[in-house]
N, C-alpha and C positions, 0 to 999 in steps of 0.2 A: 619537550617537544620543541626545539628551537625556532627563534622567530624564518629564516629564511625555511623550513620545513612547511612552516603554515601555509595552508593555502586559504585563496580570499571565500569568503562568502561567496561572492558574487559570481566566482568561476564556479563555484558547487552547485548555484542556482542556476546559471546557463547550460550544464546539464539535462535541463530539462526541459524539453519545448513545450510555449505556450499553445494551450488547447481548447476549444472552442465549444463551451457546454450546450448541449445535453451529449455524454457519452458512458459508453457500458463497457464493462471492464468484464470478462472472461478467461478462461485459460489461453484462448488463442491471442487474448491480448499480448502475454509474453511473446509469442514468437516473432509479432508484429514489431514491439519496442527492443525487442534484442536488437534485429535488425535494419532499426532506422536508428536509434541513438547510440553514441560511441558508451563505451563500458567506462563505469568508472577508475581514474588511478588506486591502487590500492590507499596513499595515502587520504584519499578524500574518505573512504570509507572509514578510515581509522577515524578520523578530526567530525566527520557533522553524520556519522549513520551508527557507529559505533557503539557511543559513549549512552545510547537512547535508544539501544536493540535490548529488546527479550525473546529468551530461548535460546535454541541450540545454534553456536556459530562455532565450524569447523574451518580446516584449509582448503574445504570443497564449497562451502557456504556461496555463493552468486547474490552481487547485489547489479541492478538494473534499472538506471531512470525513465523513465515512463512519460512523465507530463507533470506541466504546471498552472494549475486552475488562472486561466487572465483575468483579469480586473481585479486583483486585493487590492489594498490601500492597507499600507502600514504590517502588512505578512505577506508572508509566501506558503503557498499550498503546493506541494511536491506531492507525487504519488510515486513507487517504486515498486520494483519487483522483488523478495528474497526467494531465493530456491535452498530450501536444505534437504536434510534426510529424509525423503517423504511427506515433507510440508512444501506449501509453494502458495507465499502469500504478496497481496498485492499489499500495500503500506501506505498510507496518507500520514503524512508529517507534515506539520508547520514549525517556522519561524517569524521572529522579529522581523523587518526591513534586514535589520543589523545583524541577524543568525540569532537570535538567541531562542532558546529551546520552547517553544507554547506547548506542542498536542502531537498525539499519534495514534492512532488505531490501524489495525487489521482491516480492510474492508470489503475485500473478496479473496478469493485462494481456494487450495484442493490438500488435503492430507489424510492421509490412511494413520488410523486410529485402530489398532488391534485387528480386527477383521473388520472394520467401516470406514467406509472411505467419506470424509467431511468436504463438501464442495458447495461455496458460494460466487455468487457473479451479484455485480454492483451497477448501478448506474444513477452517475450525479449528476442532475440536472440544471438548469440557468439559473435556478435560485441557492443551489449550494445544498440542495436534500441530497442525502446518500439513500436511493432505495437498495437495498439487499434482500436477497434470495438464494436461499439456497435448502441444504438437505443432506438426507446421511445414508447412504446405499449398502447393500454386502459389496465389498471388496471385490469380492472374485463373480458377482452377477453383472451382468450389461441391460440386467430392468430397472425401472428405477420407475417408482411409485410417488406420484406425486401427491398423494396424500402426506409423504414425508416431509414434504417442503412447511419452510418456515419463510415469512418475511417480516422487516424490521424496516425502520427509516432510522439516521441517524441526519445533523445537519453539520455543517459546517458554517459557524459565527463568523462575524466580521471580524472578533478579534483573535482569530485564530484558532478557536476551541471545538472541538470535536464533539456534541450535545447525542448523545444518546437519547432515545426516546423510551418512555415510560418502559413499552410492553418488549423492549429490544431482550433477549435469547441469547447469545455467545454460539453462535454456530462455529465460528472460529475463535478461539480465546487466543488473548497472546501469551 
């Protein structure tokens, strides 16, 4: 990539509005963020998202900037939405202030696996603890049994790493 085609990391960070915590992320959040935030230019996706993306990416995959966690020092904690074929993820990604990648984790989303619908919502609290609740139901059913729910916690550390709790189960694996 030529030097003139590089986008400054600060331009990428500015796509994410700073948000006061706590905040709850649900599938309805994607519509809000899509309406409120300008989309990423393709070069920005190429430079700052695709090198760290895991999973299916095709010409129909969509990325939307959501929010920036306020009050971080020495790092940037950014949340974006990735819409792919039958998979919709909210991804928390962290970088140093200079743009070096630190960590990333899917914290909420929805996906269809066979005949199952896997859904998870997340709340990020003021202490950077991420509470995730999710479950699995039949994709064709409108009934959801709370007994199918699981919950776990992640923590965004000051270093930018996203730590899993000991009892975490992967509801929405990367």
